[in-house]
C-alpha positions as CSV (number, residue, x, y, z in Angstrom):
1,M,67.0,96.1,95.5
2,V,66.6,94.7,99.0
3,S,63.4,92.9,99.9
4,Y,64.1,92.9,103.6
5,I,66.8,93.0,106.3
6,L,67.0,90.3,108.9
7,P,69.3,90.9,112.0
8,Y,70.7,88.0,114.0
9,N,69.3,88.2,117.5
10,G,71.5,85.6,119.0
11,T,73.8,85.7,122.0
12,D,76.6,87.4,120.2
13,D,75.5,90.9,121.1
14,E,78.8,92.6,120.4
15,Y,79.5,91.1,117.0
16,H,76.3,90.6,115.0
17,L,75.2,89.3,111.6
18,V,72.6,90.8,109.2
19,I,71.1,89.1,106.2
20,F,70.1,91.2,103.2
21,R,67.4,89.4,101.2
22,L,67.4,90.7,97.6
23,K,64.2,91.1,95.6
24,T,66.0,89.8,92.4
25,P,68.6,87.0,92.9
26,F,72.0,87.3,91.3
27,N,72.7,85.3,88.1
28,F,75.2,82.6,88.9
29,D,75.4,81.7,85.2
30,T,77.9,84.5,84.7
31,P,81.6,84.2,85.5
32,Y,81.5,87.4,87.7
33,V,79.3,86.2,90.6
34,R,79.6,83.1,92.7
35,S,78.4,82.2,96.2
36,I,80.8,81.3,99.0
37,C,80.6,77.8,100.5
38,Q,79.4,77.3,104.0
39,P,81.1,74.7,106.3
40,Y,78.0,73.1,107.5
41,G,79.6,69.8,108.3
42,V,82.5,70.9,110.5
43,I,80.8,70.8,113.9
44,P,78.9,67.5,113.2
45,Y,82.1,65.9,112.0
46,L,84.0,67.0,115.1
47,H,81.2,65.7,117.3
48,A,81.3,62.4,115.4
49,L,85.0,62.1,116.3
50,G,84.1,62.4,120.0
51,Y,84.7,66.1,120.6
52,K,82.1,67.9,122.7
53,G,81.0,71.5,123.2
54,R,81.4,74.5,121.0
55,Y,84.0,75.0,118.3
56,S,86.4,76.9,120.6
57,D,86.1,74.1,123.2
58,M,87.1,71.6,120.6
59,L,89.8,73.5,118.7
60,S,92.1,76.2,120.1
61,Y,95.0,77.3,118.0
62,S,97.7,80.0,117.7
63,R,98.1,79.9,113.9
64,N,96.1,78.8,110.8
65,I,94.9,75.3,110.6
66,E,94.1,75.9,106.9
67,P,95.2,78.7,104.6
68,S,93.1,81.7,105.5
69,F,92.2,85.0,103.7
70,L,90.4,88.3,104.2
71,S,88.2,89.5,101.3
72,G,86.7,92.9,101.3
73,F,87.6,96.6,100.8
74,N,90.9,98.0,101.7
75,C,90.0,101.4,103.4
76,P,93.1,103.1,104.8
77,I,92.4,105.8,107.4
78,N,92.0,109.3,105.9
79,E,92.0,108.1,102.3
80,A,89.1,108.9,100.1
81,G,87.3,106.3,98.0
82,P,86.4,104.5,95.9
83,Q,88.2,101.5,97.3
84,K,89.0,98.3,95.5
85,I,88.0,94.8,96.5
86,T,91.0,93.1,98.0
87,R,91.9,89.5,99.1
88,L,94.8,89.2,101.5
89,F,96.5,86.3,103.2
90,A,95.6,86.3,106.9
91,N,96.9,84.7,110.1
92,T,94.1,83.4,112.3
93,Y,94.0,82.3,116.0
94,N,91.3,81.7,118.6
95,N,93.4,80.8,121.7
96,N,93.6,82.6,125.1
97,T,95.6,85.4,123.5
98,C,92.7,86.2,121.2
99,R,90.2,86.1,124.0
100,N,92.4,88.4,126.1
101,T,92.6,90.8,123.2
102,Y,88.9,91.0,123.0
103,K,88.6,91.6,126.8
104,Y,91.3,94.2,126.7
105,Y,89.5,96.3,124.0
106,Y,85.9,95.7,124.8
107,R,85.8,95.0,128.6
108,S,83.4,92.1,128.4
109,Q,83.7,88.3,128.1
110,P,84.1,87.0,124.5
111,D,82.0,84.3,123.0
112,E,83.0,82.3,119.9
113,L,85.4,84.4,117.9
114,F,88.6,84.6,115.8
115,C,91.4,87.1,115.8
116,I,92.9,87.9,112.5
117,I,96.2,89.7,111.5
118,I,97.0,90.4,107.9
119,D,100.1,88.5,106.7
120,P,102.7,91.2,105.9
121,A,104.5,88.9,103.4
122,Q,102.6,90.3,100.5
123,E,102.0,93.5,98.6
124,V,100.5,95.6,101.4
125,T,101.5,99.0,102.9
126,D,101.6,100.0,106.5
127,S,98.3,101.8,106.1
128,T,96.4,98.8,104.9
129,C,93.1,98.6,106.7
130,M,90.3,96.2,105.8
131,S,86.7,97.3,106.2
132,H,84.0,96.1,108.6
133,G,82.1,93.2,106.9
134,S,85.2,91.8,105.3
135,L,84.8,88.0,104.9
136,K,87.2,85.6,106.5
137,T,87.6,82.5,104.3
138,F,89.7,79.4,104.2
139,K,90.7,77.0,101.5
140,P,91.2,73.4,102.7
141,R,94.4,71.6,101.7
142,T,94.2,68.5,99.5
143,S,95.1,66.3,102.5
144,T,92.2,67.9,104.5
145,I,89.7,67.3,101.7
146,T,90.8,63.7,101.5
147,R,90.3,63.1,105.2
148,N,87.0,65.0,105.6
149,A,83.9,63.9,103.7
150,F,82.0,67.2,104.4
151,F,84.4,69.1,102.1
152,D,83.7,69.1,98.4
153,P,86.2,66.9,96.5
154,E,87.0,70.0,94.4
155,S,89.1,72.7,96.1
156,R,86.8,75.6,97.1
157,F,86.8,78.6,99.4
158,Y,84.6,78.4,102.6
159,A,83.4,81.2,104.8
160,S,84.3,81.1,108.5
161,G,83.7,84.6,109.8
162,I,82.9,88.2,109.1
163,I,85.0,91.1,110.5
164,S,82.7,92.8,113.0
165,L,85.1,94.7,115.2
166,I,88.2,96.7,114.4
167,P,89.8,97.8,117.7
168,R,90.8,101.5,117.9
169,R,89.6,102.3,114.4
170,N,87.3,105.0,115.9
171,L,90.5,106.5,117.3
172,G,92.1,106.8,113.9
173,Q,94.2,103.6,114.3
174,C,94.1,100.9,111.7
175,N,97.1,99.5,109.8
176,I,99.0,96.4,108.9
177,H,99.4,95.5,112.6
178,T,95.7,95.7,113.5
179,V,94.0,92.8,115.1
180,Y,90.6,92.2,113.5
181,I,87.9,90.4,115.4
182,S,85.4,88.1,113.7
183,Q,82.6,86.0,115.1
184,C,82.9,82.3,114.5
185,M,80.6,81.0,111.7
186,F,80.9,77.4,112.7
187,T,78.5,77.7,115.6
188,S,74.9,78.9,116.1
189,S,75.3,81.8,113.6
190,L,75.8,79.2,110.8
191,D,72.7,77.4,111.8
192,W,70.8,80.7,111.8
193,I,72.1,81.5,108.3
194,K,71.1,78.0,107.0
195,L,67.6,78.4,108.5
196,N,67.1,81.9,107.1
197,I,68.1,81.2,103.4
198,I,65.6,78.4,102.8
199,C,62.8,80.9,102.0
200,N,62.6,82.9,98.8
201,S,62.6,86.7,98.5
202,T,58.8,87.0,98.9
203,T,58.6,85.1,102.2
204,Y,59.9,85.3,105.7
205,P,61.6,82.4,107.5
206,C,60.2,81.1,110.8
207,H,62.5,79.2,113.3
208,D,60.5,76.1,112.6
209,G,61.3,76.2,108.9
210,K,57.9,77.6,107.8
211,C,58.0,80.4,105.2
212,V,55.4,83.1,105.8
213,P,54.4,85.6,103.0
214,L,55.8,89.1,103.7
215,D,52.4,90.6,103.8
216,Q,51.7,88.5,106.9
217,V,54.8,89.6,108.7
218,C,54.3,92.3,111.3
219,D,50.6,92.4,110.6
220,G,49.6,91.8,114.3
221,K,48.7,88.1,113.7
222,V,51.2,85.4,114.8
223,D,52.0,83.0,112.0
224,C,55.3,81.5,113.2
225,S,55.1,79.0,116.0
226,S,57.5,81.0,118.1
227,G,56.0,84.4,117.2
228,E,59.1,85.8,115.6
229,D,57.2,87.2,112.7
230,E,55.6,89.6,115.2
231,D,58.7,90.5,117.2
232,P,57.8,94.0,118.5
233,V,61.4,95.4,118.1
234,Y,61.7,94.1,114.5
235,C,58.2,95.2,113.5
236,K,58.8,98.7,115.1
237,A,62.0,99.1,113.2
238,T,60.5,98.0,109.8
239,N,57.2,100.0,110.3
240,R,57.0,102.7,107.6
241,C,53.8,104.2,108.8
242,K,54.2,107.9,109.9
243,K,51.1,108.2,112.0
244,R,51.2,106.7,115.5
245,D,47.9,104.9,115.3
246,A,48.3,103.7,111.7
247,Y,48.3,100.0,110.8
248,Q,50.8,98.5,108.3
249,C,49.5,95.7,106.1
250,G,52.5,93.4,106.5
251,L,56.2,94.0,106.0
252,E,55.8,95.5,102.6
253,G,52.2,96.5,102.7
254,K,50.5,99.9,102.7
255,C,49.5,101.9,105.8
256,I,45.9,102.4,106.8
257,R,44.2,104.4,109.6
258,G,43.9,102.5,112.8
259,T,40.1,103.1,112.8
260,R,39.8,100.9,109.7
261,V,41.0,97.8,111.6
262,G,38.0,95.7,112.3
263,D,35.5,98.0,110.6
264,G,34.1,95.2,108.5
265,V,35.9,96.2,105.3
266,K,39.0,94.4,104.1
267,H,41.6,97.1,103.3
268,C,44.8,94.9,103.3
269,P,45.6,92.5,100.4
270,S,46.1,89.7,103.0
271,R,42.9,90.8,104.8
272,S,44.8,90.9,108.1
273,D,43.0,94.1,109.2
274,E,39.8,92.0,109.6
275,D,41.5,89.0,111.2
276,P,39.9,88.3,114.7
277,Q,43.4,87.8,116.2
278,V,44.6,91.2,115.0
279,I,41.5,93.0,116.1
280,K,41.6,91.3,119.6
281,A,45.3,92.1,120.1
282,R,44.8,95.8,119.2
283,R,41.8,96.1,121.6
284,I,43.8,94.5,124.4
285,R,46.6,97.0,123.9
286,Q,44.2,99.9,123.9
287,N,42.1,98.8,126.9
288,K,45.0,97.6,129.0
289,N,42.9,94.7,130.4
290,P,43.5,94.7,134.2
291,S,42.5,91.0,134.6
292,V,45.7,89.8,132.9
293,E,48.2,88.3,135.3
294,P,51.2,90.6,135.7
295,V,54.3,89.6,133.8
296,F,57.9,90.3,135.1
297,C,61.2,90.2,133.2
298,D,64.3,88.5,134.6
299,P,66.9,90.8,136.1
300,V,69.4,92.1,133.6
301,K,73.1,91.3,134.3
302,V,74.7,94.7,134.5
303,P,78.5,95.0,133.7
304,Q,80.8,96.9,136.0
305,G,80.7,100.6,135.6
306,V,77.1,100.7,134.3
307,T,74.2,102.2,136.2
308,T,70.5,101.5,135.5
309,N,67.3,103.4,136.1
310,C,63.9,101.9,135.5
311,S,60.5,103.5,135.1
312,H,57.0,102.2,134.4
313,P,54.4,104.3,132.6
314,N,51.8,103.7,135.4
315,L,54.1,103.1,138.4
316,G,56.8,105.7,137.9
317,V,60.3,104.8,139.1
318,V,60.6,101.1,139.9
319,D,63.2,98.5,141.1
320,C,65.1,97.2,138.1
321,S,65.3,93.8,139.6
322,K,61.5,93.5,139.7
323,S,60.4,94.9,136.4
324,L,56.8,94.6,135.3
325,A,56.1,94.3,131.6
326,G,56.1,97.8,130.1
327,T,59.1,98.9,132.2
328,K,61.8,100.8,130.5
329,M,65.4,100.5,131.6
330,S,68.0,103.1,130.8
331,M,71.7,102.3,131.0
332,T,74.4,104.9,131.5
333,C,78.0,104.9,132.7
334,A,78.7,105.4,136.4
335,K,81.0,108.2,137.7
336,N,84.6,107.7,136.5
337,Y,83.5,105.5,133.6
338,R,82.9,106.2,129.9
339,P,80.9,104.3,127.2
340,S,82.9,101.6,125.3
341,S,81.3,102.8,122.1
342,K,80.0,106.1,120.8
343,I,76.5,105.5,122.3
344,N,76.2,107.3,125.7
345,T,73.1,105.6,126.9
346,I,70.6,102.9,125.7
347,T,67.1,102.1,126.6
348,I,65.5,98.6,126.7
349,K,61.9,97.6,127.4
350,C,60.4,94.6,129.3
351,Y,57.8,92.9,127.0
352,D,55.0,90.5,127.7
353,D,57.1,87.6,126.7
354,K,59.3,88.3,129.7
355,T,62.3,89.5,127.7
356,W,64.1,92.7,127.4
357,K,64.3,94.2,124.0
358,P,65.9,95.4,121.8
359,F,68.9,93.1,122.0
360,R,71.7,95.5,122.8
361,Q,74.9,95.2,124.8
362,F,76.1,98.3,126.7
363,S,79.4,98.5,128.5
364,C,81.6,101.2,130.0
365,Q,85.3,101.5,130.6
366,P,87.1,103.6,133.1
367,G,87.1,107.3,132.3
368,C,90.8,107.7,131.7
369,G,92.7,111.0,132.3
370,L,89.7,112.8,133.8
371,V,90.4,115.6,136.2
372,E,88.5,118.6,137.5
373,K,89.3,121.9,136.0
374,L,91.5,124.1,138.2
375,K,89.8,127.2,139.7
376,T,91.2,130.5,140.9
377,N,90.5,131.8,144.4
378,S,89.8,135.4,145.5
379,T,93.5,136.3,145.3
380,G,93.8,135.1,141.7
381,E,95.9,132.1,142.6
382,I,95.1,128.6,141.4
383,A,93.2,126.7,144.1
384,L,93.4,122.9,144.1
385,N,91.1,120.7,146.1
386,S,94.1,118.5,146.6
387,S,96.8,116.9,144.5
388,L,94.9,113.7,145.1
389,S,92.2,114.7,142.6
390,K,94.6,116.3,140.2
391,F,96.8,113.3,139.3
392,P,94.8,110.2,140.1
393,W,97.0,108.1,137.8
394,Q,100.3,109.1,139.4
395,G,102.2,106.2,141.0
396,T,105.5,106.0,142.7
397,I,108.0,103.2,142.5
398,M,109.5,102.5,145.9
399,R,112.3,100.2,147.2
400,E,113.6,99.4,150.6
401,N,117.1,100.8,151.2
402,E,119.9,99.6,153.5
403,A,118.4,101.4,156.4
404,G,115.1,99.6,156.1
405,T,113.3,102.7,154.9
406,M,111.0,102.7,151.8
407,E,112.4,105.4,149.5
408,R,111.1,106.8,146.2
409,I,113.1,105.8,143.1
410,C,110.8,106.8,140.2
411,G,107.4,107.8,139.1
412,A,105.0,105.7,137.0
413,S,101.6,106.2,135.4
414,L,98.5,103.9,135.9
415,I,97.0,102.9,132.5
416,E,95.0,99.9,133.4
417,R,93.7,98.3,136.6
418,N,96.9,96.3,137.1
419,I,99.3,98.0,134.7
420,L,101.7,101.0,135.0
421,I,104.0,102.6,132.5
422,T,107.4,103.8,133.5
423,A,111.0,104.2,132.2
424,A,113.0,101.0,131.8
425,N,115.9,102.6,133.7
426,C,113.6,102.8,136.7
427,T,113.5,99.0,136.8
428,T,117.2,98.6,137.0
429,D,119.9,99.6,139.5
430,E,122.7,102.1,139.0
431,E,124.8,99.5,137.1
432,G,121.9,98.6,134.8
433,M,121.1,95.3,136.5
434,P,117.3,94.5,136.4
435,Y,115.4,94.6,139.7
436,K,113.4,91.6,140.6
437,P,109.6,92.2,140.8
438,Q,109.7,91.5,144.5
439,D,112.3,94.2,145.0
440,L,109.8,97.0,144.1
441,K,106.6,98.3,145.5
442,I,104.1,100.7,144.0
443,A,102.3,103.5,145.9
444,L,99.4,105.2,144.3
445,N,98.0,108.6,145.3
446,I,97.7,108.6,149.1
447,N,96.2,111.7,150.6
448,G,98.0,113.8,148.0
449,V,101.3,113.3,149.7
450,I,103.9,110.5,149.4
451,Q,106.4,110.5,152.2
452,E,109.6,108.6,152.9
453,Q,108.0,105.7,154.7
454,K,109.3,103.9,157.7
455,E,107.8,100.6,159.0
456,E,105.6,102.2,161.6
457,V,103.8,104.4,159.1
458,N,100.7,102.7,157.5
459,M,100.8,102.9,153.8
460,N,99.2,100.7,151.1
461,L,102.1,99.5,149.0
462,L,101.2,97.3,146.0
463,D,103.2,94.2,145.0
464,V,104.8,93.9,141.6
465,E,104.2,90.6,139.7
466,E,106.0,91.2,136.4
467,I,108.2,93.8,134.7
468,R,108.5,93.9,130.9
469,R,111.1,95.9,128.9
470,L,111.9,96.2,125.2
471,Q,114.6,93.9,124.1
472,N,116.6,96.7,122.5
473,Y,116.6,98.9,125.6
474,D,120.0,100.7,125.9
475,A,120.7,102.4,129.2
476,N,123.6,104.4,127.6
477,T,121.6,106.0,124.8
478,S,118.2,105.8,126.5
479,Q,116.8,104.0,123.4
480,S,113.5,102.2,124.1
481,D,113.5,103.5,127.7
482,I,110.0,102.2,128.5
483,A,108.8,99.5,130.8
484,I,105.5,97.9,131.7
485,I,104.8,97.0,135.4
486,K,102.1,94.5,136.2
487,L,100.7,94.5,139.7
488,T,99.8,91.2,141.5
489,Q,96.3,92.6,142.2
490,S,94.1,95.0,140.3
491,V,93.2,98.4,141.9
492,T,89.7,99.7,142.4
493,Y,89.0,102.9,140.5
494,S,87.7,105.9,142.5
495,D,88.0,109.7,142.6
496,S,91.6,109.3,143.8
497,V,92.7,106.4,141.6
498,K,92.0,106.5,137.9
499,P,94.0,105.6,134.8
500,I,95.5,108.0,132.4
501,C,94.5,107.8,128.7
502,Y,97.2,106.4,126.3
503,L,97.7,105.7,122.7
504,M,94.8,108.0,121.6
505,N,94.9,109.4,118.0
506,K,98.2,107.8,117.3
507,F,100.9,109.8,115.6
508,T,104.4,108.8,114.6
509,K,106.1,112.1,115.4
510,A,106.7,113.6,118.8
511,P,104.5,116.3,120.2
512,A,104.8,119.5,118.3
513,P,107.6,122.0,119.4
514,N,106.3,124.7,121.7
515,S,103.3,122.6,122.9
516,T,103.0,122.3,126.6
517,G,102.6,119.2,128.7
518,I,102.2,118.6,132.5
519,V,104.0,116.2,134.7
520,P,103.2,115.4,138.3
521,T,106.3,115.7,140.6
522,Y,107.5,116.8,144.0
523,D,108.1,120.6,144.5
524,G,111.8,121.2,144.9
525,R,111.7,124.9,145.2
526,P,113.2,126.5,148.4
527,G,110.7,126.6,151.3
528,K,108.5,124.0,149.8
529,N,107.7,120.6,151.1
530,S,109.6,118.3,148.7
531,T,107.3,115.4,149.4
532,E,104.1,117.1,148.2
533,V,102.8,116.0,144.9
534,T,102.5,119.0,142.6
535,S,102.8,119.7,138.9
536,L,105.1,121.4,136.4
537,D,104.6,122.6,132.9
538,F,107.1,121.5,130.2
539,I,107.6,123.0,126.8
540,I,108.5,120.7,124.0
541,L,111.7,121.7,122.2
542,P,112.7,121.4,118.6
543,A,114.8,118.4,117.8
544,D,117.9,120.5,117.1
545,R,117.9,121.7,120.7
546,C,117.8,118.2,122.2
547,E,121.1,116.8,123.3
548,T,122.1,113.2,122.4
549,I,118.7,111.6,122.0
550,S,117.4,108.3,120.4
551,R,114.9,108.3,117.5
552,D,112.0,107.1,119.8
553,S,112.4,110.2,122.1
554,F,111.8,113.9,122.3
555,C,112.9,116.5,124.8
556,A,111.4,119.2,126.9
557,Q,112.3,122.0,129.3
558,P,110.5,123.4,132.3
559,S,108.4,126.5,131.4
560,Q,108.6,127.9,135.0
561,G,111.4,128.7,137.4
562,G,110.9,125.8,139.7
563,V,112.5,122.5,138.7
564,P,111.3,119.1,140.0
565,C,113.3,116.7,142.2
566,S,115.3,114.1,140.4
567,D,112.8,111.3,140.9
568,I,110.8,112.8,138.0
569,G,112.3,109.8,136.1
570,G,109.6,107.4,134.9
571,A,106.8,110.0,135.4
572,G,104.5,110.7,132.6
573,L,104.2,113.9,130.6
574,V,100.5,114.4,129.8
575,F,98.6,116.7,127.4
576,P,95.0,117.9,127.4
577,V,92.9,116.4,124.5
578,E,89.3,117.2,125.5
579,S,87.7,119.8,127.7
580,G,84.2,119.7,129.1
581,K,82.3,122.1,131.4
582,D,84.0,120.9,134.6
583,M,86.5,118.3,133.5
584,V,89.6,118.0,131.3
585,T,90.8,114.8,129.7
586,Y,94.6,114.2,129.6
587,V,96.5,111.7,127.5
588,L,100.0,110.3,128.2
589,K,102.5,111.0,125.5
590,G,106.0,110.8,127.0
591,V,107.9,109.1,129.9
592,F,110.9,110.9,131.5
593,Q,114.0,108.9,130.7
594,N,117.3,108.3,132.4
595,V,117.1,111.0,135.1
596,K,119.8,110.3,137.7
597,K,118.2,108.9,140.8
598,H,118.7,109.6,144.5
599,V,120.1,113.1,144.3
600,V,118.9,116.4,145.8
601,C,116.5,118.7,144.0
602,E,118.0,120.9,141.4
603,H,117.0,124.4,140.5
604,D,118.3,124.9,137.0
605,S,115.2,125.9,134.9
606,K,117.3,125.6,131.7
607,Q,117.9,121.9,132.1
608,I,116.7,119.8,129.2
609,Y,115.0,116.5,129.8
610,G,114.6,113.5,127.4
611,L,111.4,111.6,127.2
612,A,110.5,108.3,125.6
613,H,107.7,108.7,123.1
614,L,104.9,106.4,124.1
615,D,103.2,106.2,120.7
616,Y,106.4,105.2,119.0
617,H,106.1,101.9,120.9
618,S,102.4,101.5,120.5
619,E,102.5,98.1,118.8
620,W,104.8,96.7,121.5
621,I,102.6,98.1,124.3
622,Q,99.3,96.8,122.8
623,L,100.8,93.4,122.1
624,N,102.0,93.0,125.7
625,L,98.9,94.4,127.3
626,Q,96.6,92.0,125.4
627,G,98.1,89.1,127.3
628,I,98.6,90.5,130.8
629,T,95.8,93.1,131.4
630,N,93.2,92.2,134.0
631,T,90.0,93.8,132.7
632,A,88.0,92.5,135.7
633,V,85.0,91.4,133.7
């Protein structure tokens, strides 16, 4: 049984530790249970060698320094338990690639962490997925033990981290290629562990090393020099009393009526209900003594995309930058943003010690693929506000021709602030020679219309910094016809410029036959303005109806009479995945492949188009984006 649970309230808000203190210790005399060694001497040893700062400041590496392992439960997605305990070889790194991976997935600055990938050179399957809480361990080589006195002379396993984050697991994605994120246990968290295991199961550890009996924790009387035994958040979370005014006699004590506190009779075993400090504290809280000098909390650093609202029980709505003790702050996502986790909003409170509690981190990421639902007017026709709000992720690749005019050559889809996805053939000329980044410009949705631009027309064209293609791209067969375009500068999200969702609910097969997707294009029907951004529905065809097509592709056919202009190449085919009251969320699944460029609009509604399947190349896309995405944190 568990005596109490102690959470780590350190700076690592996103990846946290918890200690479970057991009432009855394990018996280490048996061969079945052993404790893991803690590397307490690593940081002092490095400091003695002249290194300074944190572990990541002293050592940054792209592969294991010592043999590393992951120990825990292998819990493949969609497989029922029970699961077996597994120990697997792991590749560990903590360099800039790791930090960029964290920023890419969680949109905030990382602290001390490791990135871990399971070594495939062992008996694992593609669906292997280690659970949260899996332990990262390492076993020093003999040469390392000889050089470093803080390692035991006998070869042993040492803990160095715990898996706290598994990117994209909540989207049903976790496999042999997953990057696991672990906090570094060589730093402050290790000191915290060491400090909090010195006390036995009947006492509570103070920061100064003092052990306080559990019946004196959360009893209203401060026993630790820093007051952590009376932390209001911890005490509220562990309070088992059901009545609001009840008093709990310590962490494991009974509940008594609030009127019995200070009545002259000792009801608690520790007699805390008659302690003068407890009685005085309760009376101050009840009377709200006005003579006490007001206490203000420091302003909270709010991440991009997060909005705050503050209110005080006596003052009503207040300025969050000048928050009096008692003020509650709620954090939600701004327009065009979504929570990074499953929590839509959090509330923290300013306490008398000038701190905001509980210790929570809240962040938001751009609300990808969000568009307003289409409405019908009085004549029954679909009425759009403008194509601007319909396809805010739509981009156009442009290039200057011999006449000095900027002309369209392909479409593209914005997936991150500085990243677009297009077809690889859109980044090469007619003979398959790659364009240089400086040869291309990107135009995002401008007033709903993208025109053939001359020099005198003012248009915001974005510069291209880098183009990445798959090494096995084949222009003849359209195999791997996908490219990543990186902009020199990140764009600012707004109603008219937003990213499209991608790699959601990964599947290895193409979209189901007869399902319908939408592509933004230019209306090529007679009598229509061919420069106006519009849309066209495409029906996915069975594989036997597709012409010569590579294994990473699928094909589709327009479901209506009108057929888009030829520069549909590189544009993205999107599918609805969620629908709210006024908004629909779309996800990018396919990119139109090698469509011949620079020809007039065609009108054959039976034409079949090939599309590169985005999810087929998910690993390549994620690996590249982790290093080049600007998350603007």
